[in-house]
C-alpha positions, 0 to 999 in steps of 0.5 A: 307524852301519852294522854292518860300518863299527863292526864294523871298527873294534872289531875291528883288532888282535884275531885273525881267530877271535874278530872272526868271532865278534863278527861273528858275534853283532852279526848275530844281534842284528840280526836279532832286533832287527828280529823283536822290531820286527816284532812290535810291532803298531803298528809291523807291517805284518801285520794278523789280520784275524780267526780261529776255533777249530772243534771238529769233534768227535770228527774234529779242530779247524778253524784259520781265520785271514784276514791282511792286510800292505801286503808279500806274505803267505808264510808261516801258521803255527800254535803249539799248547800242547796240555794239559799235554803238554811241548812244543808243535805247529807246523803251517803254514796251507794256502789256504781252500778252501769245501768244509771236508769234514774227510774230504775235506780236503788241505792246499793251499799258500798262494800269495802275497798280501797278503789271505789266507784260511788255513785247517788242520783238525787232527786227533784221531781217530786214535791218534798225535794224539788228544786227549780231550775237554775239554783246554786248548788255548792256540794262537797265530798266526804269520805272516810277509811277503816283507820279513822282518816277523814277526807273532806273535798272543798265546796264545788258550785254547779248550776242546775239546768236543763241538758237538753238547752246550751245554756248562757249566762249573764252576772252584774252583782249577787245576779247572774241570769242563766238564758238560751238562745238569740236573746242576749239583749232581751236577758240584759235588759231585765238583769239591768231591772233587777240589780235596778231595783236591788239596789232602790229597795234592799236598803229600805227593806233592809235585806241581804242583797249580796247573797246570790240571785238565779235568774233563769229566763224562758223563752216561752211558756210551755218551757216555765210550765216544764220546769214548775214543782209538781202540780196535783191532778187538781191544779193541770199542767195547763197553768200560766205564770209570766214570773216565779220567785223561789224565795227561799231557794234565792231563785226567780223564772220568767219569760224573757219574751213577754211584754211585761217581763220588765215588771215581772222580773222587778216584782219578783226580785222584790218577793225574795227581798221581802223573803230575806228582811221579814220572813220567821222561822214560824210566821211569813210575811202577810200577803197583803204586805208581800204583794203590796211591797213588790208592786211599790217596787216595780220599776214597769208596773203591767197594769194601771191598779190606780184605776182598779183600786178608784172602780173599787172605792166607787162602789164600795168593794175594797176589801178589808186589806190587813185581813187578806191571807191569802191572794182572792181566787177570782181575777177582778177581785185579785186586782182590786186587791193589788191595787189596793195592797200597794196604796196602802204600801206606799200611804205607810211609806210615804206618811212614816218613813221607810225607816219604819218599813225598815223596822216593821219587817225586822219585827216580822223576822223575829216572827212578832205577830202582825197586829203587835209589830204594827203597835210597836213600831207605829205607836197604833193598831192595825184598825187605825191604820186600815181605817186611817188609809181607808179614809185617803182614799174615799172608802167605807170605814171599816169596823172591826165588829168583834161581838157579832162572832156567831156559834158554827153549825155543829156538823155530823162526825164522819164514821171511821171505815176499818182500815184496809189495802182495798183500791179505796184505801190511801196508802199505795203498794210498794211503798209510792207516795201517797196521793192527795187531790189538794195537795199544795206542793209549790214553795214558791212565794212567786205571784201572777194575776193569771196563774189560773187553771182556767185560764180563757175564762180568767182572759176573759174576766181580766179583758171585761173589766179592764174595758169597764176600769177604762170606761169607769175612767173617762165617765169620772173625768168628764 
């Protein structure tokens, strides 16, 4: 029976507003049913002859598809679910060209036809679209024709890797580790360390340990530097890290040949778990808690942070750790920060139990402020936590002197110059990207003591501090 005739009989004697609502509902059902039938490949006139996904790391990914239909194809789009990020990206494909150069590629709109070859180059070499190497990407296509038929292809999993290397992978549970070269035994040790950390820490934090975690193992620092996010000119390309966790993607990078790689893998994968257990929509887990949990969970710590903390206590250099918003810039302060972070987290878990930490992270995930979350879970404020921990390690008491706030010195208002497109303008010709000296392009929550621009000075500072700490420890033991 036609919808309108059925609607007329159904709505006799019903108020007009209610009748309109019923009509809208029936039309929606009709349209949905039409699309559902179109999605059944046995009855759908649209057919995908072929498709391919090609990595052009680090510049981007080529998506190519050839589609035929009894009716003219009017639209082809792609849906990308990138790693563990929320939501999907929706992009229209363009008319295929013979010249597939990423630098000169520009989208040309599709011309409706019964047989269409379409393409899309998805860039990954900008700060806004960066995808870490090794990330698992779920890709599907949606095709529409002039008659309203729609075909959605099943999702295809694609691992974004540099095609210049012959990659192999090993897996256990939700973890997949990609590597290249004759280093399988080393890769297996790192995989075992990550799985052990997941099993140890996941239940304690309340993190989901079933979602995929992708690990990319590099053989040297240069390989890893080339795969890092685009850096601003002030950061430079000399940045060196031992490991990097891209928590929102569920991806981990590390140097497999490094002597600390087992501990680095354990530390960094914990960042992914902390992200899953405690990161809210608007608030991040505080740095001291994030780093403290990562070091508390580390199955193979690389440095004696306990010695560094003892040194800080003896010299009155213990930081107000619960005020730690960012990592200190100086290497010696960073070592103390790690030691203090691990110490206060260990104190919380040993004194009040793992269930309380689980609850704290759950509160933070609900976008509750840290101060309120601690009060709710533990029944005391953050100053009390700071001082009970400081008392335990023998540090000076912290006094929260709120009355000592000073009025900031007024600064003159900068002169506003007229807008012009001269050489000083922040807008570049041709719609280029706006340049910024202090733009932070990294989407990672990873960390590393050696992630410093001036590595030679940093190494000397760390070496000097370590020698001093060893001598300091020896003197105390005598």
